[in-house]
N, C-alpha and C positions, 0 to 999 in steps of 0.2 A: 749064305751070302746076303749082306745087308744092302738096303736100298734107301733112297731118300726121295720123298714125294711131297707135293703140296697141292693145295686147293687154289685155283687161280682167282683169288678174290680181287687183287689189284696188281698193277704193273710193278710197283715198288716191292711187294713181297716176292713176286715172280722172279725179279732180278736178284734179290737177296739170295733166294734158294739157289739160283744158277750160279751165283758167285761162290757159294759154299760147295756146290758140286764140282766146280772148277778147281777150287783149292785142293779137293780130295785127289785130283788127278795130277797135281803138280808134284814132281819128284822131290823137291827140296822144301816142302812145307809140312813134313812130318812133325807133328807137335806133341812129343811124348810127354812133356812136362807142363803143357798148357801155357806156353808163352807166346802163342801165335798172334793173339790180338795185339800185344805190346810190339812184337816184331813188325807186324803189317802196319801199325800206326806210324811207327818211325819211317818205315819204307814209303808209305803213302805221302807223308809230309815231305820228305827229301826227293823222291823220284815218283810222282804220281803218274798213273797210267802205265806203269811198267808191271811185268809179272815174271816170275821165274821160268816160265816156259816160252817167253818171247825169244826170237832168234834175231832176226835182222830188222832194221828200222823201215825199210822200204815197204814192208808188208802194210804199214800204216797208209800207204798209197794203193798198194795192189788191191786191197779189200774194196776200198771206195770205187776204184776204177772198174773192177769186175761187176760189182753190184749195180753201178750206175748204168752199165749196158744191160743187165738183166731187167732192170726196172722199166726199160723201154718196151719189154716184151709184153704182148698180149697173149697170156697163157694162164691155165688154171694154177692154183697155188701148188698143188703136188707136182706139176711139171716144172714150175719155177725152182722148187726145192731140188729136184733132180738135176736141173741144169746148173744150179748154183754149185752143187757138190762136183759135178763133172768138170766145171770150169776151174775150181780150186785145185783139182787133181791135175788138170792140164797145166796149170801154172807151175807145178813142181817140174814137170817134164820140160817146160820152157826154160826154167832156170838151169836145169842140167844142159840143155841145148846151148844156153848162154855161157857156158863154162863154169858155172858155180858148182861147188861140191859141199861146202859147210853151211849149215843154217837153213837148208831147205826142209820145210815142214812137209812130210810125206815122200821124202826122197826115196826111201826103201819100200814103204808101205804100199805105194801106188793106190789102186782102187780099194784096198783094204783099210785105208786111212781112217781112224776113228775120230781124232780131234782135228777139225778143219782149221786152217788159219783164221778164218772169220771168227770163230769162237775164241780163239787165242787172244785176238786183238780187239774184240768188240768193245770190251770195257775201256781200254786204253784210247780207242777212237773217240769215245764219248768224253772222256776225261780232258782230252786235248782239244776238244771242240772241232774235230774233223767231222764227226757224225753229229748232226744236230737233231736227228730223229731220237726221241727220248726213250724208246722202248727197247726191248730184247730183239734178238735176231728172229726168234719165232714170231713175235708181234709185228715185225716188218713184213714178213710174208702175208700175215692176216691183213695187214693194211693195204698191201698191194692187191690182195684179192678183192678187197672192198673197192678199191679204186678202179679195178677192171669192171666190176659189176656196174659201178656208177656210170662209167663211160658207155657201157652197153645199153643201160636203161635211160640214159639222159636224153631228153629232148629239148632241154633249155640250156642257154648258155650259162646261167648262174651255177647249175648242178654240175656241168662239166668243168667249169673253172674250180669249183670246190674239189672235184676229184683229181684235178691236176696240181692242186696246191700242196700236196704231200711233200715235205721237204725232208731230205734224208742226209745230205752231205753239205758241207760248207761250200757256198758258191765260188769261192776263190780257189777251189781244188785244181791243181794243175792238170793239163790235158793228159790223156792216156796215150802211151806210145802205140802206134798203129799195129805193131807186130808183137804186142805183149805176150800172147799165147803161143807165139812161135819161138821167140827168143827173148829172154828176160835176164836182167842182171840186177845185183843188189846195189850197185853204185848209184847214188843220188846225183841229179843234176843240181846246179847251184840254185836254180829256181825252185825245185822241189825242196831243198834244203831250207831255204828262206821261208817258204810256205809253212813247213813244220815248226820252224823257230817262231814265226809269227803266231801260229795257233798256240804254242806254248805260253808266249808272252801275254797273249789275250786271255787264255783260260787258267793258267797256273802262274800268275806273275810273281808270287813270293817263293816258289819252289827253287831249291838249289839246282835241280835239273835245268830249270829255265835260265838261271844265271850262267851255268856252265855252257849251255847250248848257245846262248846269245854272244858270249865272249869267244866262242870257238875253241874252248879248252878241251884238249884231249890228252889224258894222262894215263899211263899204264901202271897202275898200283893195285894191290890186292884189296885194300880196304879204303873207304872214303876218308878215314881219319889219317891215312898216310899219304893223302893227296899232296902233291908239291905246292899247290896254290891254296892250301888250307888257310893260310893267314889272311888271304884276300876274300874269303867267303864273308858274306853279310853276318853280322853278329849273332842274329837269331839262328842261322844255319850252323855256325860254329858251336853255338850253345847245344843244339840238338845233336850234332855230330859227336861232340864230347860226351854227352850223355849216352848216346848209342855205343861209343867205344867202350865205356866203362860197363855197361849193361852186358854187352857181347862178351867181354873179358870175364866178368864175374860169373855169369850163368853158363859159360862154357864148361866150367868146372863141374856144375851140377849134371850137365849132359854127359860128361865123360865118366862121372861116378855111376851114373845109371847104366851106361854101357859096361862098365867094369863089373857091376853087380850081376848083370844078366850073363856076362862071360863066366862069372864064378858059378852061377847056377847051372850053366851048361857044361861046366868042368872042361873048359877049353883053355888049356894052358897058354897057347899061342896068343889067343885074344886077351887073356888076363895080362900077359907080359906087355902087349901093346898098350893097353889102356893104363896100366901102371905107369909105364914110360911117359905116356902123353900127359897124365896127371901130374907127374914130377915136373915136366917141362912147363905146364900151365902154373904151377906153384912158383917156379923160378922166375917166370915172366911177369907175374901179377904185380901191379903197382899198388902195394898195400896203403901207401899214403893217399893216393887217388881214390881208393875205395873208402878209406876212412873219411875223407872230405866230401864224398858223394852225397848230395842232397836228394834223398828220395821224394821229398815233398816237391821239390822243383822238377824232378824227373816226371812224376805223374802229371804235373801241370803242363809241361811242354810236349808230352807224347799224346795228350788227349786229341782224339780224332773222331769226327762224327760218325764215320763208317765202322768203327771198332769200339766195342765196349770192353773195357778190361775189368774183369770181375774182382770183387774184394779177395776172394780166395787166391787169385793170381798175384795180387799185391802182397798178401800175407806171405806167400811162398817166397817171393823175391826178397822181402825184407828179412825173413827167417834165415834164408840162405846167406844173405850179405852178412847178417850177424855172426853166423858160423864161420864164414870166410875170415872175418876180423879176428877170430879167436886163434887163427894160425892154419894156414893152408896145408903145411906139412902133416898135420894130424888128421886132416879131413878124409883121407883115404880109408882109414880104419875107424873113424869116430862113429860110434853107434847113433848119435843124435843126427848126423848128416845123412847116414844111410836110411834112417827111419823117416826123415823128412821126405826124402826122395821117394821111398817106397810108398808111404801114405799118399803122397801127391799122385803118383802114377795109378795106384789102386783106386783113388777116388775118381780119376778122370776116366779110366778104362773099365771099371767095374768087372764084369765077367770076362772081359778080354784082357785084363791085366796079365802081363808076362810074369809077374811075380806069383800069381794065383793059378793061372791057366797053363798046365803043362803042355797041352797041345799047341796053344799060341806061342809059347816059349820055344818049343822044339822047331818051329817054322822060322824063328828069328835068325837071321843070316850074318850077324856079327856087328851091325852098325845101324843105329837109329838116331838121327839128329846129332851125330858126333862132330859135325863141322861147326866152326865158329860162325855165328850170325853175322851176315854182311848187309842185310837190308836191301838186297837186289842191286847192289853196286855193280855186279858183273853185267847185268842187262843194261843198266844206265850207262856204263862205260862203253859197251858196244854201240849203243845208240849214239852216243857223243862222238865216237870215232867215225861212225858213218856220216854224221853231219860235217865233221871237220875235213873229211875227205872227199866231199862232194866236188864234181867237176863238170 
């Protein structure tokens, strides 16, 4: 079993490591061909603060409400951590009592819950300016411990004032319902929705998510590039969405070919037939003219994001795969050059854990890895926008 650890030199490195560990736990972030940095750059430009394991938007308020109450407690750090966990588990029961069924984090796990809502939404709370405390959840507990010690040791007003000065949440946070831990619902009030929109406008003014939230636009479409209001998007957003559409379309073929190759190595005729059919459908649907006109130089320019470093090897892989696609998609299923490119890429990324090289790892493969088309967290953004639009 592998593990990831770090030396706590500074808060920035600590948060980066926690972000990486969080990604490993997200079901839809499997990155078999090393495209994750590109995917996440696009998603963070369009829909900042979202993640694939978020469920409902009101958790962006549940977490601050619960923790603001905990922060009033005079208790040791270990006790605060226990109470925080218990409170988040109680929230799941309150949501069930309120009649909710879908989107409850910990609905079935109960006390066995491993990934608490606070860890799922912590980064988003910071990105949206709801959380003003700059550190990790762990560092918040440490800071609260320091505040408690200062309170107990203080004999002067200045020291006590410093201890009280710890700011964690935006001061405009709406009030918590009095019966939150008895009965809770996901529906937002209009005041709560306006607070969330205001935070987006202040913290992410250029994001497409902010524009859609501000305008109250709720659309049920599978991909952002099929949005009925696409023509009304700001030009920069349309440009990025168009790049994302072509990137998703082109690289979907590489993911399908990877799954086909593994199906053949496993000698599973049913899986082979499925992926051959999906590759044929991909070939039929591909817009060859759009791919031919696609400027990779412009693509790399617009997707650049300070939180994600796209390595040269990833850029080469995308470029080489695009060139192969332009030679003709119908031949890619059996083209040695296409299969070799994907195999070499996967072997380089996974080394001893490569499914091509490691029989034990391959035998554990269950038939699908990154086989769905990239959507850049549109499903989560769409859910949040729906919650905002239906506030009452």
